[in-house]
MARLO-461411 format. One record per residue (C-alpha): residue number from 1; residue in one letter; x, y, z. Coordinates in steps of 0.25 Angstrom, whole numbers, plus 5000, padded with zeros to 4 digits. Layout:
pos, code, c1, c2, c3
NUM, A, X, Y, Z $
...
REM end
This chain:
pos, code, c1, c2, c3
1, M, 5025, 5073, 4928 $
2, T, 5018, 5076, 4941 $
3, T, 5007, 5086, 4944 $
4, T, 5008, 5097, 4954 $
5, P, 5005, 5092, 4968 $
6, T, 4992, 5098, 4972 $
7, P, 4983, 5094, 4984 $
8, H, 4971, 5096, 4974 $
9, A, 4974, 5084, 4966 $
10, L, 4965, 5074, 4972 $
11, T, 4952, 5067, 4970 $
12, F, 4942, 5065, 4981 $
13, I, 4931, 5054, 4980 $
14, K, 4920, 5054, 4990 $
15, G, 4911, 5042, 4986 $
16, S, 4905, 5046, 4972 $
17, K, 4910, 5060, 4973 $
18, R, 4923, 5064, 4967 $
19, Y, 4931, 5077, 4969 $
20, D, 4943, 5080, 4960 $
21, E, 4949, 5091, 4953 $
22, A, 4939, 5090, 4942 $
23, S, 4927, 5091, 4952 $
24, S, 4934, 5102, 4960 $
25, S, 4929, 5112, 4949 $
26, T, 4915, 5110, 4953 $
27, T, 4916, 5109, 4968 $
28, Q, 4920, 5120, 4978 $
29, Q, 4931, 5112, 4984 $
30, L, 4944, 5105, 4978 $
31, P, 4945, 5090, 4980 $
32, Y, 4957, 5092, 4989 $
33, E, 4950, 5102, 4998 $
34, L, 4938, 5093, 4999 $
35, A, 4946, 5080, 5002 $
36, K, 4954, 5088, 5013 $
37, S, 4942, 5093, 5019 $
38, D, 4934, 5080, 5019 $
39, F, 4946, 5073, 5024 $
40, N, 4947, 5082, 5036 $
41, E, 4933, 5077, 5039 $
42, V, 4938, 5063, 5038 $
43, L, 4948, 5066, 5049 $
44, S, 4937, 5070, 5058 $
45, S, 4929, 5056, 5056 $
46, K, 4926, 5049, 5069 $
47, N, 4934, 5036, 5066 $
48, L, 4946, 5038, 5057 $
49, T, 4955, 5028, 5051 $
50, F, 4966, 5029, 5041 $
51, L, 4972, 5018, 5033 $
52, F, 4986, 5020, 5028 $
53, G, 4991, 5011, 5016 $
54, S, 5005, 5009, 5010 $
55, G, 5004, 5022, 5002 $
56, C, 5005, 5030, 5015 $
57, S, 5019, 5025, 5018 $
58, S, 5025, 5028, 5005 $
59, H, 5027, 5042, 4999 $
60, I, 5032, 5045, 4984 $
61, D, 5041, 5056, 4983 $
62, P, 5043, 5061, 4969 $
63, K, 5058, 5063, 4971 $
64, K, 5061, 5053, 4981 $
65, G, 5052, 5041, 4977 $
66, E, 5044, 5033, 4987 $
67, Q, 5046, 5035, 5002 $
68, G, 5042, 5027, 5014 $
69, I, 5036, 5013, 5012 $
70, P, 5035, 5008, 4997 $
71, T, 5021, 5005, 4992 $
72, M, 5018, 4992, 4985 $
73, G, 5024, 4995, 4972 $
74, P, 5038, 5000, 4976 $
75, L, 5038, 4990, 4987 $
76, A, 5037, 4978, 4977 $
77, Q, 5047, 4985, 4967 $
78, G, 5057, 4986, 4978 $
79, I, 5059, 4971, 4978 $
80, L, 5054, 4966, 4965 $
81, A, 5059, 4976, 4955 $
82, D, 5070, 4972, 4946 $
83, G, 5080, 4981, 4952 $
84, K, 5077, 4976, 4967 $
85, A, 5084, 4962, 4966 $
86, E, 5093, 4966, 4977 $
87, V, 5081, 4970, 4986 $
88, A, 5074, 4957, 4983 $
89, E, 5087, 4949, 4986 $
90, K, 5089, 4956, 4999 $
91, Y, 5075, 4950, 5004 $
92, G, 5077, 4936, 4998 $
93, L, 5069, 4938, 4985 $
94, T, 5081, 4932, 4977 $
95, A, 5082, 4929, 4963 $
96, E, 5081, 4914, 4967 $
97, V, 5068, 4917, 4974 $
98, R, 5062, 4925, 4963 $
99, N, 5066, 4914, 4953 $
100, S, 5059, 4903, 4962 $
101, L, 5047, 4911, 4963 $
102, L, 5046, 4913, 4948 $
103, G, 5050, 4899, 4944 $
104, D, 5043, 4891, 4954 $
105, L, 5030, 4900, 4957 $
106, G, 5030, 4909, 4945 $
107, I, 5031, 4921, 4954 $
108, D, 5038, 4932, 4946 $
109, L, 5043, 4943, 4955 $
110, S, 5045, 4952, 4943 $
111, D, 5031, 4951, 4939 $
112, D, 5024, 4965, 4937 $
113, D, 5013, 4960, 4946 $
114, Y, 5022, 4960, 4958 $
115, A, 5032, 4971, 4954 $
116, W, 5024, 4982, 4961 $
117, N, 5015, 4974, 4970 $
118, L, 5021, 4965, 4981 $
119, E, 5008, 4962, 4986 $
120, R, 5004, 4954, 4973 $
121, L, 5017, 4947, 4974 $
122, M, 5015, 4943, 4988 $
123, E, 5001, 4938, 4985 $
124, V, 5007, 4928, 4975 $
125, M, 5018, 4924, 4984 $
126, F, 5009, 4921, 4996 $
127, G, 4999, 4914, 4987 $
128, F, 5011, 4904, 4983 $
129, Q, 5016, 4903, 4997 $
130, F, 5002, 4899, 5002 $
131, A, 5001, 4889, 4990 $
132, L, 5015, 4883, 4992 $
133, A, 5014, 4882, 5008 $
134, K, 5012, 4867, 5007 $
135, T, 5019, 4863, 4994 $
136, K, 5027, 4850, 4994 $
137, K, 5033, 4852, 4980 $
138, D, 5048, 4855, 4981 $
139, A, 5049, 4865, 4970 $
140, L, 5037, 4873, 4977 $
141, I, 5044, 4872, 4990 $
142, Q, 5056, 4879, 4985 $
143, A, 5047, 4889, 4978 $
144, K, 5040, 4892, 4991 $
145, V, 5053, 4895, 4998 $
146, S, 5056, 4906, 4988 $
147, L, 5042, 4911, 4989 $
148, D, 5043, 4912, 5004 $
149, T, 5056, 4919, 5003 $
150, A, 5050, 4929, 4993 $
151, I, 5038, 4932, 5002 $
152, E, 5047, 4934, 5014 $
153, A, 5057, 4943, 5006 $
154, I, 5045, 4952, 5002 $
155, K, 5040, 4953, 5016 $
156, R, 5053, 4957, 5021 $
157, Y, 5055, 4967, 5010 $
158, V, 5041, 4973, 5013 $
159, F, 5045, 4975, 5027 $
160, D, 5058, 4981, 5025 $
161, S, 5053, 4990, 5014 $
162, C, 5042, 4996, 5024 $
163, K, 5053, 4997, 5035 $
164, D, 5063, 5003, 5027 $
165, G, 5053, 5012, 5020 $
166, Q, 5049, 5019, 5033 $
167, S, 5063, 5020, 5038 $
168, Q, 5070, 5027, 5026 $
169, E, 5072, 5042, 5028 $
170, S, 5062, 5046, 5017 $
171, A, 5051, 5039, 5025 $
172, E, 5051, 5051, 5034 $
173, V, 5043, 5058, 5023 $
174, V, 5032, 5047, 5024 $
175, L, 5032, 5048, 5039 $
176, D, 5030, 5063, 5038 $
177, F, 5017, 5060, 5031 $
178, Y, 5012, 5050, 5042 $
179, Q, 5016, 5060, 5053 $
180, T, 5008, 5071, 5046 $
181, F, 4996, 5062, 5045 $
182, Y, 4996, 5059, 5060 $
183, R, 4998, 5074, 5063 $
184, K, 4986, 5077, 5055 $
185, L, 4978, 5065, 5060 $
186, S, 4981, 5069, 5075 $
187, Q, 4972, 5082, 5072 $
188, R, 4960, 5073, 5072 $
189, S, 4949, 5078, 5082 $
190, R, 4952, 5072, 5096 $
191, S, 4937, 5069, 5098 $
192, L, 4937, 5059, 5087 $
193, P, 4942, 5044, 5089 $
194, R, 4957, 5042, 5086 $
195, P, 4960, 5038, 5072 $
196, T, 4965, 5025, 5066 $
197, I, 4977, 5023, 5056 $
198, A, 4978, 5010, 5049 $
199, T, 4989, 5006, 5040 $
200, T, 4992, 4994, 5031 $
201, N, 5007, 4999, 5031 $
202, Y, 5018, 4992, 5039 $
203, D, 5027, 5004, 5041 $
204, L, 5028, 5012, 5053 $
205, F, 5026, 5026, 5047 $
206, N, 5013, 5028, 5055 $
207, E, 5019, 5024, 5069 $
208, I, 5031, 5033, 5067 $
209, A, 5022, 5045, 5062 $
210, M, 5013, 5043, 5074 $
211, D, 5025, 5042, 5084 $
212, R, 5032, 5055, 5078 $
213, T, 5019, 5063, 5079 $
214, S, 5016, 5058, 5093 $
215, I, 5003, 5051, 5089 $
216, P, 4999, 5039, 5098 $
217, Y, 4994, 5027, 5091 $
218, I, 4988, 5013, 5095 $
219, N, 4992, 5003, 5085 $
220, G, 4989, 4990, 5093 $
221, F, 5002, 4988, 5100 $
222, L, 5004, 4989, 5115 $
223, G, 5016, 4988, 5123 $
224, S, 5030, 4995, 5125 $
225, V, 5041, 4986, 5124 $
226, E, 5033, 4975, 5117 $
227, K, 5022, 4982, 5109 $
228, R, 5012, 4971, 5106 $
229, F, 4999, 4971, 5097 $
230, N, 4986, 4972, 5105 $
231, P, 4974, 4975, 5098 $
232, A, 4967, 4980, 5111 $
233, S, 4975, 4992, 5110 $
234, F, 4966, 4997, 5098 $
235, R, 4956, 4999, 5109 $
236, Y, 4965, 5008, 5117 $
237, T, 4968, 5023, 5116 $
238, I, 4979, 5032, 5121 $
239, A, 4973, 5043, 5130 $
240, Q, 4977, 5055, 5137 $
241, R, 4972, 5061, 5151 $
242, L, 4963, 5073, 5149 $
243, D, 4963, 5077, 5164 $
244, M, 4974, 5074, 5174 $
245, T, 4964, 5075, 5185 $
246, S, 4954, 5065, 5179 $
247, Q, 4953, 5052, 5171 $
248, R, 4949, 5058, 5158 $
249, W, 4957, 5053, 5145 $
250, T, 4956, 5055, 5130 $
251, S, 4962, 5047, 5119 $
252, L, 4974, 5055, 5113 $
253, D, 4970, 5064, 5102 $
254, N, 4980, 5059, 5091 $
255, L, 4979, 5044, 5095 $
256, V, 4979, 5034, 5082 $
257, Y, 4975, 5020, 5081 $
258, F, 4985, 5013, 5071 $
259, L, 4983, 5000, 5064 $
260, K, 4993, 4993, 5055 $
261, L, 4985, 4984, 5047 $
262, H, 4996, 4976, 5040 $
263, G, 5006, 4976, 5051 $
264, S, 5018, 4984, 5054 $
265, L, 5033, 4983, 5052 $
266, N, 5035, 4983, 5067 $
267, W, 5025, 4972, 5071 $
268, H, 5030, 4958, 5075 $
269, S, 5024, 4946, 5079 $
270, T, 5029, 4940, 5093 $
271, D, 5027, 4927, 5100 $
272, T, 5026, 4932, 5114 $
273, G, 5015, 4940, 5121 $
274, L, 5000, 4941, 5120 $
275, F, 5001, 4950, 5108 $
276, P, 5010, 4944, 5097 $
277, V, 5013, 4956, 5089 $
278, E, 5023, 4966, 5093 $
279, E, 5027, 4980, 5088 $
280, R, 5042, 4982, 5087 $
281, S, 5051, 4993, 5083 $
282, L, 5054, 4993, 5068 $
283, G, 5069, 4990, 5070 $
284, E, 5065, 4976, 5076 $
285, S, 5056, 4973, 5064 $
286, E, 5060, 4962, 5054 $
287, G, 5056, 4961, 5040 $
288, G, 5046, 4949, 5037 $
289, K, 5043, 4948, 5052 $
290, A, 5035, 4960, 5055 $
291, M, 5020, 4958, 5056 $
292, L, 5015, 4963, 5042 $
293, I, 5004, 4960, 5033 $
294, Y, 5012, 4959, 5020 $
295, P, 5006, 4962, 5006 $
296, T, 5001, 4948, 5003 $
297, P, 4988, 4941, 5000 $
298, A, 4988, 4936, 5015 $
299, K, 4986, 4951, 5020 $
300, Q, 4971, 4949, 5023 $
301, N, 4973, 4936, 5030 $
302, A, 4985, 4942, 5038 $
303, S, 4976, 4953, 5042 $
304, F, 4967, 4943, 5050 $
305, A, 4979, 4940, 5059 $
306, A, 4983, 4948, 5072 $
307, P, 4987, 4959, 5073 $
308, Y, 4982, 4963, 5059 $
309, S, 4968, 4958, 5062 $
310, D, 4968, 4967, 5074 $
311, M, 4972, 4979, 5066 $
312, F, 4962, 4976, 5055 $
313, R, 4951, 4974, 5065 $
314, E, 4955, 4988, 5072 $
315, F, 4955, 4994, 5058 $
316, Q, 4941, 4989, 5055 $
317, T, 4936, 4993, 5068 $
318, K, 4941, 5007, 5065 $
319, V, 4935, 5009, 5051 $
320, V, 4921, 5003, 5054 $
321, Q, 4918, 5013, 5066 $
322, E, 4907, 5023, 5063 $
323, Q, 4911, 5035, 5056 $
324, S, 4925, 5030, 5052 $
325, V, 4934, 5035, 5041 $
326, L, 4945, 5027, 5035 $
327, V, 4955, 5034, 5027 $
328, T, 4965, 5026, 5018 $
329, V, 4978, 5032, 5013 $
330, G, 4988, 5025, 5005 $
331, Y, 4979, 5012, 5005 $
332, S, 4976, 5005, 4992 $
333, F, 4965, 4996, 4996 $
334, G, 4974, 4984, 4993 $
335, D, 4971, 4977, 5006 $
336, E, 4958, 4969, 5006 $
337, H, 4958, 4967, 5021 $
338, V, 4959, 4982, 5023 $
339, N, 4949, 4985, 5012 $
340, N, 4939, 4975, 5018 $
341, I, 4939, 4983, 5031 $
342, I, 4937, 4996, 5023 $
343, Y, 4925, 4990, 5015 $
344, Q, 4918, 4985, 5028 $
345, A, 4920, 4999, 5034 $
346, L, 4913, 5005, 5022 $
347, T, 4900, 4997, 5026 $
348, I, 4899, 5007, 5037 $
349, P, 4891, 5020, 5033 $
350, T, 4900, 5029, 5041 $
351, F, 4913, 5024, 5036 $
352, R, 4921, 5033, 5027 $
353, L, 4933, 5029, 5018 $
354, V, 4943, 5039, 5014 $
355, I, 4953, 5034, 5004 $
356, L, 4966, 5042, 5000 $
357, A, 4970, 5036, 4987 $
358, K, 4970, 5039, 4972 $
359, P, 4956, 5037, 4967 $
360, A, 4954, 5025, 4959 $
361, T, 4950, 5026, 4944 $
362, D, 4944, 5016, 4934 $
363, D, 4957, 5015, 4926 $
364, E, 4965, 5012, 4939 $
365, A, 4962, 4998, 4944 $
366, S, 4974, 4999, 4954 $
367, N, 4964, 5001, 4966 $
368, K, 4951, 4994, 4964 $
369, Q, 4947, 4995, 4978 $
370, L, 4948, 5010, 4978 $
371, K, 4940, 5010, 4965 $
372, T, 4930, 5001, 4971 $
373, L, 4928, 5011, 4983 $
374, Q, 4928, 5023, 4975 $
375, D, 4917, 5017, 4966 $
376, L, 4908, 5015, 4978 $
377, G, 4905, 5029, 4978 $
378, D, 4903, 5029, 4993 $
379, P, 4904, 5043, 4999 $
380, R, 4911, 5037, 5011 $
381, I, 4923, 5033, 5002 $
382, W, 4932, 5044, 4999 $
383, V, 4945, 5044, 4990 $
384, I, 4955, 5055, 4990 $
385, G, 4967, 5054, 4981 $
386, T, 4974, 5060, 4969 $
387, E, 4971, 5054, 4955 $
388, D, 4983, 5060, 4948 $
389, S, 4994, 5051, 4949 $
390, A, 5004, 5061, 4944 $
391, S, 5001, 5071, 4955 $
392, E, 5012, 5072, 4966 $
393, W, 5001, 5076, 4976 $
394, K, 4991, 5064, 4979 $
395, A, 4980, 5066, 4989 $
396, H, 4981, 5051, 4992 $
397, Y, 4995, 5050, 4995 $
398, F, 4998, 5050, 5010 $
399, R, 5007, 5062, 5010 $
400, D, 4997, 5071, 5003 $
401, F, 4985, 5065, 5010 $
402, V, 4992, 5069, 5024 $
403, E, 4997, 5082, 5020 $
404, D, 4986, 5088, 5011 $
405, I, 4973, 5080, 5014 $
406, M, 4973, 5078, 5029 $
407, P, 4970, 5091, 5036 $
408, T, 4981, 5098, 5043 $
409, G, 4974, 5102, 5056 $
410, E, 4981, 5109, 5067 $
411, L, 4994, 5102, 5069 $
412, D, 5002, 5105, 5082 $
413, P, 5013, 5115, 5079 $
414, A, 5021, 5109, 5090 $
415, E, 5022, 5096, 5083 $
416, D, 5028, 5102, 5071 $
417, A, 5038, 5110, 5080 $
418, I, 5042, 5097, 5087 $
419, S, 5044, 5090, 5073 $
420, K, 5054, 5101, 5069 $
421, I, 5061, 5100, 5082 $
422, L, 5063, 5085, 5080 $
423, E, 5068, 5087, 5066 $
424, L, 5078, 5097, 5072 $
425, I, 5083, 5087, 5082 $
426, G, 5084, 5076, 5071 $
427, E, 5092, 5085, 5063 $
428, G, 5101, 5088, 5074 $
429, K, 5103, 5074, 5077 $
430, K, 5106, 5071, 5062 $
431, E, 5116, 5083, 5062 $
432, K, 5123, 5078, 5074 $
433, K, 5124, 5064, 5069 $
434, E, 5130, 5069, 5056 $
435, N, 5140, 5077, 5063 $
436, E, 5144, 5065, 5072 $
437, D, 5145, 5056, 5059 $
438, G, 5154, 5067, 5052 $
439, G, 5163, 5068, 5064 $
440, Q, 5166, 5053, 5064 $
REM end
């Protein structure tokens, strides 16, 4: 049984201070009102960076289930669960391969340790792959073939799951959350430096949302026919002319700097040109060949290679500036290489960290990193989230954060009108197609 959704069911931790429903009886302001008010000030920070994790591209609908890109647990179940043999076979994770992994290497894909965590499974398999790289023993050589097959199978499965998850009709719901986020973010004062959005996700929800809301962004790629990665582009801006009679320019108000820390579904390596990373349309992308940092123990080492090293360097540059704020949403602090940058930023007195997550408790050891940060009692570290797991409304969920925590501001009414017209055009085209199909 779920509780009635209410935007007041949240806990707001500011260092050693805790604001929740219990404390609201002794204060003049409800935790929800305080969190929303204080977050409005966050958006006015001089240097603002958002970090989106996997939770932002997934939405749980009580009636329709998970929409968008599956999070780690459902992603693992989609290929490892007992009833998913057909999916496993499709990607080459056959019964023969599974038996070889179990019999020759002792890797049981049905083990509870892996059933809800592909990252843990990949850690084990990559460890064996490294150990067997130079083996001369015939039995182990055959085991390595099965191991390599399994690793490639899971890579292609992860790629396809992300690609299909953002292409299905229900993904439009998640995309709407992103569009709302960018509309609200665009209300940030034009006198402040342009914000940065960083994400560990592979999907294209951010790019599509920015395209649909006409928000220009710099993501490190330059070019037209061939878009190649060039880190120098992060030093650029997109400007508009203030006065047609003089050379006075200013950066566009709603410009965003965009960083994909773990790669993207539409990144590919190429052997030609000075910059060997190319951005292609999603239709040209192939599973297993896109440039992604997969959930493996090699993630940290992979982040040292181009273009990831350039992305991480830029991310670090953004968060270590004076008067910087980093807001994490849907991020579980599971990536050590990302955490290290955040911890370094915390050595700067003017840095502030705002975490949208379910507050960690002593009896829940699932997020030790978050618990460690909370226990510091540092007033620069804020945690905003709903502790009641049964509540339908959760402050730390991307949808509820965007719709209820982020301030609305003065949204352009013309934009809403244009959206409605585009919907009418789309409905007209759909109706025309249905009539044509019906007449055949």
